[in-house]
C-alpha positions, 0 to 999 in steps of 0.5 A, a space after each residue: 690365965 690367958 698370959 699363962 696359956 700364951 706363954 705355954 704356946 710360945 714356949 712350945 713354938 720356940 722349944 718344940 712340944 713333944 708330939 703324941 706321935 713322937 711319944 708313941 713312937 718312943 714307947 714302941 721303940 722301947 718295947 721292940 728293944 726289950 728282951 722279948 724281941 731282942 733275939 728274933 726278927 720283927 717288923 711293924 708298920 702303922 699308917 693312917 687310913 684316911 691321910 695315908 701318913 706313916 705313923 710308925 715304920 720299923 723294918 717295914 721294907 724287910 721280908 718275913 714269913 707271914 703264915 696266914 697273913 698270906 690269906 689277905 692277898 688271897 682275899 684281895 685276889 678273890 674280891 677282884 675276880 669272883 662274883 657275888 656267888 661262887 662259881 660251882 661248875 662249868 657245864 655243857 649239855 648235849 641231848 640228855 647228857 650233862 658234861 661237867 668240870 670243876 672250878 675248885 669250889 670248896 663248898 660242894 658237900 662241905 659240912 661247914 656249908 648247908 648249900 645244896 644248889 649244886 647237888 640239886 642241879 646234878 640230880 636233874 640229870 641221869 647221864 653225867 660225864 665228869 672232866 677232871 683234867 683241867 686241874 693242873 696243880 700239885 696236891 700240896 704246895 711247895 714248902 708245906 710240912 710233910 707230917 701235916 698230911 693227917 691234920 684237919 688244916 692241911 687237906 689236899 688241893 683239887 679241881 673238883 673237891 667234895 666234902 672239903 677233901 676231909 673225912 668228918 667223923 662224928 663220935 656221939 652216941 653212934 659214930 657217923 662218917 661223912 662221906 659214908 663211903 669211908 665208914 668202913 675205913 675208920 679204926 679206933 686204936 689205943 695208940 697211933 702216930 697219925 690220924 691217917 695212913 700215909 699212902 691210903 685212906 685208912 683213918 685212925 681215932 682214939 678208942 675213947 674219942 667223943 669229939 668230932 674230928 676231920 681228917 684229910 683224905 687222899 684225892 684221886 680221879 678214881 675217888 672223885 668218881 666213886 664219891 660222886 656216884 655214891 652221893 648221887 646214887 647213879 653211875 658217872 663216867 669220867 672223860 678225858 676232855 670236855 666236848 666242844 661248845 660254850 660252857 655255862 656256869 652254875 653258882 653256889 653259896 655267896 662268896 662272902 660265906 667263903 671269905 668269912 670262914 677264910 678270915 675268921 677261922 683261917 681255913 687253909 683249904 678255902 684259901 687254896 681253893 679260892 686261888 683255883 676259883 680265881 683261875 677258873 674265871 681267867 682260864 679253862 686251866 685250874 692253877 693258882 699261879 694263873 691267879 697270882 700272876 694276874 693279880 700282881 701284874 694287873 692290880 698290884 703292879 706298884 707294890 712296894 716290894 714284890 712278894 714271894 707268893 707261894 700258896 693261898 693259905 700261908 702253910 708254906 714257909 717259902 712265902 715272903 712278904 713285907 709289912 709295907 706290901 701287906 699294908 698296901 693290900 689292906 689299904 686297897 681293901 679298905 678303899 674297895 669295901 665299906 668299913 662295916 663290911 670289912 669289920 664283919 669279915 675280919 676277926 675282932 680282938 676279944 670277940 671273934 675268930 682266931 683273935 677271940 681270946 687275944 687283944 681284948 681290953 674288956 670293952 668294944 673291940 678295937 682290933 680287926 685283923 688277920 693272924 698268921 701263925 707258924 712254929 716260932 712265928 706270929 704275925 697280925 695285920 689289919 685295922 686298929 680303931 683309936 680312942 679318937 676315932 681314927 682308923 689305922 692300918 697296920 702289919 706287925 710281923 714276928 719271926 723266929 722267936 723262941 718264947 711262947 707265942 702268948 708272950 709275944 702277943 702280950 707285948 704286941 697288945 701293950 703296943 696296940 693299946 699305947 697306939 689306941 690311947 694316944 692317936 
């Protein structure tokens, strides 16, 4: 028996044993050359989180439209700039007057969050003056689809958002509208093309609708004033600039609450507002470019390939990122946060978030990752736990396919399971 084992080892040394890495790579190559991927573009990078060894690299240096994988960069930026709790308002008090300006905090009066700390703070003052001119950004980012204006996933960006910049219509036994300011602007129709009029805040729902619906509203300084007055039941003055003096900051919900919704639900509004929040910590001007430029220069100066980073959500088709750059940022996150916390914030395959119904092997989840979906594009980037207990970092990007995304996901899962079982 010992001679047989010795002979096998000697033969391996002389002829070369096919390693598990080569076997896995061979199977991945075969999959990526199949008909499913033959008429589209794919990139796949796989790296060992501990050793930093590259286990597989296919088009890792090429640029792809990432969809919501952009939120990984947004998340990383927020980790570097934001404190434990969300900066809610900057303010100055003079005599009995409170002067306030927004930071871009998306949680104020947002139905997804129950925090009332900002509201309670404002209610302490009878004289409030609101400054809105610090927001220096377009309401929509370049490359957003114009016809998405009435869909829940495409609210406008703003410096002082309220109610998530959406009208929430609850169609239960009696219809309720949040904010109530819009209660007379909701119309039940039999047939309509969009949920909102293009140029005014008139909202349309189906006559027989029973489910809740969220519809973005058109923001403006005038509307912000009216909404805040309605919410506080008092008159608010809008001012052109803040008075001189040192600004103080009040804080609202834990930033982890924003991060979890950003990653689990792929909340586009939070993605956009996080970049504005980041800018609020660096400047008095709310502009996402301030955050992006700072992060690229100060924290990601040695990225393998500099991205075209257009927005915070990934709605823009102008975004361009490579698998290598995404894995680079995921590795930075992995080194900054405990693994347990990362896995609590990221969707788990077959269990939670946007991959609740995919990448499941009817057992303990082994994929913790952020998906990115746009028409004819599907990307997934995150962490993979192998049967041997290794943690691997990956980015799998697929662009311009004409098959259903479910077909792409099935092929991706086969590749992931191969990796899980053999590394």
